[in-house]
ZAPA-721075 format. One record per residue (C-alpha): residue in three letters; x, z, y. Coordinates in nm, 4 decimals. Layout:
N
<rec r="ALA" px="X" pz="Z" py="Y"/>
...
***
This chain:
218
<rec r="MET" px="-5.8886" pz="5.6266" py="-4.8931"/>
<rec r="ARG" px="-5.8098" pz="5.6782" py="-4.5372"/>
<rec r="ALA" px="-5.7753" pz="5.3347" py="-4.4642"/>
<rec r="VAL" px="-6.1616" pz="5.2834" py="-4.6295"/>
<rec r="ALA" px="-6.3142" pz="5.5585" py="-4.4543"/>
<rec r="LEU" px="-6.1551" pz="5.4372" py="-4.1138"/>
<rec r="ARG" px="-6.2926" pz="5.0726" py="-4.1722"/>
<rec r="GLY" px="-6.6248" pz="5.1946" py="-4.2358"/>
<rec r="VAL" px="-6.6611" pz="5.3731" py="-3.9417"/>
<rec r="ALA" px="-6.5204" pz="5.0949" py="-3.7262"/>
<rec r="SER" px="-6.8289" pz="4.8544" py="-3.8821"/>
<rec r="LYS" px="-7.0616" pz="5.0912" py="-3.8106"/>
<rec r="SER" px="-6.9558" pz="5.1832" py="-3.4135"/>
<rec r="LEU" px="-7.0738" pz="4.7898" py="-3.3552"/>
<rec r="ARG" px="-7.4053" pz="4.9358" py="-3.3858"/>
<rec r="PHE" px="-7.3304" pz="5.2227" py="-3.1723"/>
<rec r="GLU" px="-7.2587" pz="5.0100" py="-2.9092"/>
<rec r="SER" px="-7.5019" pz="4.7140" py="-2.9379"/>
<rec r="SER" px="-7.7793" pz="4.9804" py="-2.8998"/>
<rec r="GLY" px="-7.7217" pz="5.1294" py="-2.5261"/>
<rec r="GLY" px="-8.0318" pz="4.9432" py="-2.4275"/>
<rec r="GLY" px="-7.8468" pz="4.6683" py="-2.2096"/>
<rec r="GLY" px="-7.6849" pz="4.9084" py="-1.9633"/>
<rec r="PRO" px="-7.3262" pz="4.8985" py="-1.8702"/>
<rec r="GLU" px="-7.0795" pz="5.0451" py="-2.1433"/>
<rec r="PRO" px="-6.9187" pz="5.3470" py="-2.0985"/>
<rec r="SER" px="-6.5506" pz="5.3931" py="-1.9978"/>
<rec r="ASP" px="-6.2866" pz="5.4778" py="-2.2434"/>
<rec r="GLU" px="-6.2383" pz="5.8330" py="-2.0586"/>
<rec r="HIS" px="-6.5882" pz="5.9106" py="-2.0855"/>
<rec r="LEU" px="-6.6636" pz="5.8165" py="-2.4842"/>
<rec r="MET" px="-6.2838" pz="5.9983" py="-2.5445"/>
<rec r="SER" px="-6.4766" pz="6.2937" py="-2.3227"/>
<rec r="ARG" px="-6.7620" pz="6.2946" py="-2.5386"/>
<rec r="PHE" px="-6.5669" pz="6.2703" py="-2.8674"/>
<rec r="CYS" px="-6.3680" pz="6.5845" py="-2.7397"/>
<rec r="GLY" px="-6.6244" pz="6.7776" py="-2.5953"/>
<rec r="ASP" px="-6.9477" pz="6.7061" py="-2.8465"/>
<rec r="ALA" px="-6.7315" pz="6.5974" py="-3.1656"/>
<rec r="GLU" px="-6.9798" pz="6.2971" py="-3.1041"/>
<rec r="GLU" px="-6.8108" pz="6.0960" py="-3.3750"/>
<rec r="ALA" px="-7.0261" pz="5.7914" py="-3.2592"/>
<rec r="ALA" px="-6.8019" pz="5.7624" py="-2.9615"/>
<rec r="PHE" px="-6.4776" pz="5.7689" py="-3.1681"/>
<rec r="GLU" px="-6.6596" pz="5.4795" py="-3.3767"/>
<rec r="SER" px="-6.7037" pz="5.3102" py="-3.0733"/>
<rec r="LEU" px="-6.3639" pz="5.3437" py="-2.9242"/>
<rec r="MET" px="-6.1933" pz="5.2319" py="-3.2411"/>
<rec r="HIS" px="-6.4328" pz="4.9477" py="-3.2500"/>
<rec r="ARG" px="-6.3145" pz="4.8717" py="-2.8952"/>
<rec r="TYR" px="-5.9323" pz="4.8795" py="-2.9684"/>
<rec r="GLN" px="-5.8656" pz="4.7788" py="-3.2967"/>
<rec r="PRO" px="-5.8331" pz="4.4404" py="-3.2749"/>
<rec r="GLU" px="-5.5791" pz="4.4544" py="-2.9837"/>
<rec r="ILE" px="-5.3675" pz="4.7525" py="-3.1489"/>
<rec r="LEU" px="-5.3432" pz="4.5481" py="-3.4806"/>
<rec r="GLY" px="-5.2613" pz="4.2438" py="-3.2670"/>
<rec r="PHE" px="-4.9938" pz="4.4720" py="-3.1142"/>
<rec r="LEU" px="-4.8742" pz="4.6185" py="-3.4310"/>
<rec r="ARG" px="-4.8564" pz="4.2595" py="-3.5896"/>
<rec r="ARG" px="-4.6084" pz="4.1520" py="-3.3150"/>
<rec r="TYR" px="-4.3904" pz="4.4614" py="-3.3039"/>
<rec r="LEU" px="-4.3652" pz="4.5043" py="-3.7038"/>
<rec r="GLY" px="-4.3809" pz="4.1274" py="-3.8073"/>
<rec r="ASN" px="-4.5458" pz="4.2081" py="-4.0947"/>
<rec r="ALA" px="-4.9161" pz="4.2008" py="-4.1210"/>
<rec r="ASP" px="-4.9800" pz="4.4296" py="-4.4257"/>
<rec r="MET" px="-4.7569" pz="4.7154" py="-4.3021"/>
<rec r="ALA" px="-4.9248" pz="4.6736" py="-3.9345"/>
<rec r="GLU" px="-5.3092" pz="4.7054" py="-4.1234"/>
<rec r="ASP" px="-5.1884" pz="5.0653" py="-4.2502"/>
<rec r="VAL" px="-4.9784" pz="5.1820" py="-3.9221"/>
<rec r="CYS" px="-5.3329" pz="5.0819" py="-3.7192"/>
<rec r="GLN" px="-5.5494" pz="5.2939" py="-3.9304"/>
<rec r="ALA" px="-5.2837" pz="5.5804" py="-3.9450"/>
<rec r="THR" px="-5.2945" pz="5.5216" py="-3.5633"/>
<rec r="PHE" px="-5.6741" pz="5.5820" py="-3.5262"/>
<rec r="PHE" px="-5.6489" pz="5.8670" py="-3.7691"/>
<rec r="ARG" px="-5.3957" pz="6.0243" py="-3.5330"/>
<rec r="VAL" px="-5.6149" pz="5.9946" py="-3.2455"/>
<rec r="HIS" px="-5.8817" pz="6.1478" py="-3.4708"/>
<rec r="ILE" px="-5.6859" pz="6.4397" py="-3.5483"/>
<rec r="LYS" px="-5.4716" pz="6.5045" py="-3.1979"/>
<rec r="ARG" px="-5.7873" pz="6.4336" py="-3.0065"/>
<rec r="HIS" px="-5.8192" pz="6.7889" py="-2.8379"/>
<rec r="SER" px="-5.4310" pz="6.7272" py="-2.7063"/>
<rec r="PHE" px="-5.6247" pz="6.4208" py="-2.4919"/>
<rec r="VAL" px="-5.5997" pz="6.5942" py="-2.1437"/>
<rec r="ASP" px="-5.9214" pz="6.5061" py="-1.8886"/>
<rec r="GLY" px="-5.7902" pz="6.2583" py="-1.6253"/>
<rec r="ARG" px="-5.5835" pz="6.1095" py="-1.8378"/>
<rec r="ARG" px="-5.6258" pz="5.6857" py="-1.9257"/>
<rec r="PHE" px="-5.7024" pz="5.6453" py="-2.2622"/>
<rec r="ARG" px="-5.5567" pz="5.2997" py="-2.2949"/>
<rec r="PRO" px="-5.1755" pz="5.3954" py="-2.2685"/>
<rec r="TRP" px="-5.2438" pz="5.7202" py="-2.4765"/>
<rec r="LEU" px="-5.3628" pz="5.5099" py="-2.7493"/>
<rec r="TYR" px="-5.0807" pz="5.2578" py="-2.7122"/>
<rec r="ALA" px="-4.7962" pz="5.5925" py="-2.7120"/>
<rec r="ILE" px="-4.9972" pz="5.6874" py="-3.0229"/>
<rec r="ALA" px="-4.9510" pz="5.3418" py="-3.1976"/>
<rec r="THR" px="-4.5690" pz="5.2787" py="-3.1047"/>
<rec r="ASN" px="-4.4582" pz="5.6035" py="-3.2081"/>
<rec r="GLN" px="-4.6508" pz="5.5623" py="-3.5539"/>
<rec r="ALA" px="-4.4644" pz="5.2042" py="-3.5453"/>
<rec r="ILE" px="-4.1314" pz="5.3733" py="-3.5112"/>
<rec r="ASP" px="-4.2025" pz="5.6378" py="-3.7601"/>
<rec r="ALA" px="-4.3035" pz="5.3209" py="-3.9576"/>
<rec r="CYS" px="-3.9953" pz="5.1424" py="-3.9263"/>
<rec r="ARG" px="-3.7507" pz="5.4152" py="-3.9847"/>
<rec r="ARG" px="-3.9495" pz="5.4832" py="-4.3396"/>
<rec r="ALA" px="-3.8757" pz="5.1643" py="-4.4135"/>
<rec r="LYS" px="-3.5152" pz="5.2041" py="-4.2814"/>
<rec r="ARG" px="-3.5500" pz="4.9044" py="-4.0451"/>
<rec r="HIS" px="-3.4964" pz="4.6382" py="-4.2611"/>
<rec r="ARG" px="-3.6084" pz="4.2831" py="-4.1793"/>
<rec r="MET" px="-3.9260" pz="4.2135" py="-4.1748"/>
<rec r="VAL" px="-3.9835" pz="3.8534" py="-4.0703"/>
<rec r="GLY" px="-3.7982" pz="3.6073" py="-4.2822"/>
<rec r="LEU" px="-3.5224" pz="3.4300" py="-4.0777"/>
<rec r="ASP" px="-3.5891" pz="3.0469" py="-4.1651"/>
<rec r="SER" px="-3.2221" pz="2.9429" py="-4.2899"/>
<rec r="SER" px="-3.3321" pz="2.5770" py="-4.2285"/>
<rec r="LEU" px="-3.3090" pz="2.6195" py="-3.8521"/>
<rec r="ARG" px="-3.0612" pz="2.3562" py="-3.7435"/>
<rec r="GLY" px="-2.9371" pz="2.2488" py="-3.3772"/>
<rec r="ARG" px="-2.8010" pz="1.9638" py="-3.2031"/>
<rec r="GLU" px="-2.4792" pz="1.9532" py="-3.0394"/>
<rec r="GLU" px="-2.6341" pz="2.0873" py="-2.7452"/>
<rec r="GLY" px="-2.9858" pz="2.2905" py="-2.7437"/>
<rec r="PRO" px="-3.1663" pz="2.5039" py="-2.5296"/>
<rec r="THR" px="-3.0946" pz="2.8467" py="-2.4330"/>
<rec r="PHE" px="-3.3601" pz="3.1047" py="-2.5197"/>
<rec r="GLY" px="-3.4828" pz="3.1236" py="-2.1633"/>
<rec r="ASP" px="-3.5751" pz="2.7524" py="-2.2088"/>
<rec r="LEU" px="-3.7154" pz="2.8328" py="-2.5268"/>
<rec r="MET" px="-3.9781" pz="3.0839" py="-2.3690"/>
<rec r="SER" px="-4.0923" pz="2.8134" py="-2.0756"/>
<rec r="ALA" px="-4.0542" pz="2.4651" py="-2.2857"/>
<rec r="ASP" px="-4.3642" pz="2.2446" py="-2.2767"/>
<rec r="GLU" px="-4.3057" pz="2.0045" py="-2.5531"/>
<rec r="ALA" px="-4.5487" pz="1.7229" py="-2.6618"/>
<rec r="THR" px="-4.3673" pz="1.5368" py="-2.9111"/>
<rec r="ILE" px="-4.4798" pz="1.6568" py="-3.3115"/>
<rec r="ASP" px="-4.1052" pz="1.6553" py="-3.3587"/>
<rec r="ALA" px="-4.0251" pz="1.9247" py="-3.0528"/>
<rec r="GLN" px="-4.3249" pz="2.1221" py="-3.1326"/>
<rec r="ALA" px="-4.2187" pz="2.1400" py="-3.5337"/>
<rec r="ALA" px="-3.8996" pz="2.2461" py="-3.3700"/>
<rec r="ARG" px="-4.0565" pz="2.4372" py="-3.1254"/>
<rec r="GLU" px="-4.2667" pz="2.6221" py="-3.4284"/>
<rec r="GLU" px="-3.9269" pz="2.6933" py="-3.6066"/>
<rec r="SER" px="-3.7726" pz="2.8027" py="-3.3430"/>
<rec r="MET" px="-4.0360" pz="3.0717" py="-3.2427"/>
<rec r="ARG" px="-3.9817" pz="3.1600" py="-3.6342"/>
<rec r="TRP" px="-3.6370" pz="3.2427" py="-3.5360"/>
<rec r="MET" px="-3.7423" pz="3.4256" py="-3.2299"/>
<rec r="ALA" px="-3.9745" pz="3.6432" py="-3.4348"/>
<rec r="SER" px="-3.7271" pz="3.7215" py="-3.6511"/>
<rec r="ALA" px="-3.4525" pz="3.7674" py="-3.3394"/>
<rec r="VAL" px="-3.6845" pz="4.0314" py="-3.2122"/>
<rec r="GLN" px="-3.7356" pz="4.2737" py="-3.5093"/>
<rec r="GLU" px="-3.3400" pz="4.3093" py="-3.5226"/>
<rec r="LEU" px="-3.3567" pz="4.4543" py="-3.1592"/>
<rec r="PRO" px="-3.2667" pz="4.8039" py="-3.1268"/>
<rec r="GLU" px="-3.6027" pz="5.0253" py="-3.0807"/>
<rec r="ARG" px="-3.5368" pz="5.0695" py="-2.7271"/>
<rec r="MET" px="-3.4941" pz="4.7261" py="-2.6061"/>
<rec r="LYS" px="-3.7807" pz="4.5914" py="-2.8590"/>
<rec r="THR" px="-4.1007" pz="4.8207" py="-2.7627"/>
<rec r="PRO" px="-4.0977" pz="4.7345" py="-2.3890"/>
<rec r="LEU" px="-4.0227" pz="4.3406" py="-2.4747"/>
<rec r="VAL" px="-4.3774" pz="4.3587" py="-2.6825"/>
<rec r="LEU" px="-4.5303" pz="4.5600" py="-2.4517"/>
<rec r="VAL" px="-4.4306" pz="4.3121" py="-2.1562"/>
<rec r="TYR" px="-4.4336" pz="3.9994" py="-2.2796"/>
<rec r="HIS" px="-4.6597" pz="4.0318" py="-2.5940"/>
<rec r="GLN" px="-4.9439" pz="4.2833" py="-2.4890"/>
<rec r="GLY" px="-4.9430" pz="4.1800" py="-2.1227"/>
<rec r="MET" px="-4.8819" pz="4.5190" py="-1.9555"/>
<rec r="LYS" px="-4.7519" pz="4.5959" py="-1.6122"/>
<rec r="TYR" px="-4.4254" pz="4.7419" py="-1.6201"/>
<rec r="GLN" px="-4.5438" pz="5.0881" py="-1.4690"/>
<rec r="GLN" px="-4.8002" pz="5.0834" py="-1.8028"/>
<rec r="ALA" px="-4.5144" pz="5.0286" py="-2.0313"/>
<rec r="ALA" px="-4.3524" pz="5.2900" py="-1.8555"/>
<rec r="VAL" px="-4.6514" pz="5.5584" py="-1.8867"/>
<rec r="VAL" px="-4.6669" pz="5.4533" py="-2.2610"/>
<rec r="LEU" px="-4.2788" pz="5.5042" py="-2.3262"/>
<rec r="GLY" px="-4.2934" pz="5.7818" py="-2.0904"/>
<rec r="ILE" px="-3.9595" pz="5.6599" py="-1.9358"/>
<rec r="PRO" px="-3.8978" pz="5.5637" py="-1.5904"/>
<rec r="VAL" px="-4.0078" pz="5.2267" py="-1.4729"/>
<rec r="GLY" px="-3.6242" pz="5.1585" py="-1.3965"/>
<rec r="THR" px="-3.5664" pz="5.1834" py="-1.7447"/>
<rec r="VAL" px="-3.8306" pz="4.9815" py="-1.8473"/>
<rec r="LYS" px="-3.6748" pz="4.6980" py="-1.6356"/>
<rec r="SER" px="-3.3136" pz="4.7529" py="-1.7799"/>
<rec r="ARG" px="-3.4065" pz="4.7905" py="-2.1336"/>
<rec r="LEU" px="-3.6380" pz="4.4259" py="-2.0921"/>
<rec r="HIS" px="-3.2921" pz="4.2694" py="-1.9231"/>
<rec r="ALA" px="-3.0683" pz="4.3723" py="-2.2183"/>
<rec r="ALA" px="-3.3222" pz="4.2911" py="-2.4467"/>
<rec r="LEU" px="-3.3408" pz="3.9456" py="-2.3189"/>
<rec r="VAL" px="-2.9346" pz="3.9040" py="-2.2569"/>
<rec r="ARG" px="-2.9358" pz="3.9820" py="-2.6232"/>
<rec r="LEU" px="-3.1748" pz="3.7729" py="-2.7332"/>
<rec r="ASN" px="-3.0179" pz="3.4995" py="-2.5493"/>
<rec r="ARG" px="-2.6722" pz="3.5494" py="-2.6870"/>
<rec r="SER" px="-2.7755" pz="3.5919" py="-3.0330"/>
<rec r="TRP" px="-3.0178" pz="3.2312" py="-2.9790"/>
<rec r="LEU" px="-2.6600" pz="3.0435" py="-2.8837"/>
<rec r="GLU" px="-2.4621" pz="3.1642" py="-3.1309"/>
<rec r="SER" px="-2.6822" pz="3.0908" py="-3.3945"/>
<rec r="HIS" px="-2.7211" pz="2.7447" py="-3.2415"/>
<rec r="ARG" px="-2.3539" pz="2.7078" py="-3.2197"/>
<rec r="ASN" px="-2.2893" pz="2.7917" py="-3.5766"/>
<rec r="ASN" px="-2.5876" pz="2.5524" py="-3.7227"/>
***
């Protein structure tokens, strides 16, 4: 019932945003202020319409499961709705929203007992010598065979990311997939910038090691 209701307000928000008379769109913070101060549901609907695709994309990458991401996305905006009075004036809305989405995703993973959410393609076959994880991230392949190998490797990578500890996976997804700056990720996670960098480094080292070990074993 909750998911259906939230999907309904998302569709109505399009009418709200498109009826503003051609003026500049209100900022996220202005909309949140209207929602918190005047209980203006249309402001919440507009925020949801504005951010739902972005948050859903983040959750799909984070969780590796489209159905689970849909549920967590709905839970995120439901949480925004019921926790609106904890939003402090002067705070940026986007990092606050991402913090809620991240916490909801972590809770969902814990409830699912951290089981593997993206299947590892058992047909992954390497050559005697292959690229490192870093090479995979920066490769520019043109041939059909190379592209197929890259797609297969990316499936491996998606699965490997899911196996990372939460403290490594979260900054990795925020920075590399969502394009956040270190400072923005630090605000979302509530940790120092230096800790974000060190956890990213640890995540990349672990992924590179796993890639090499998997490659040697096939």
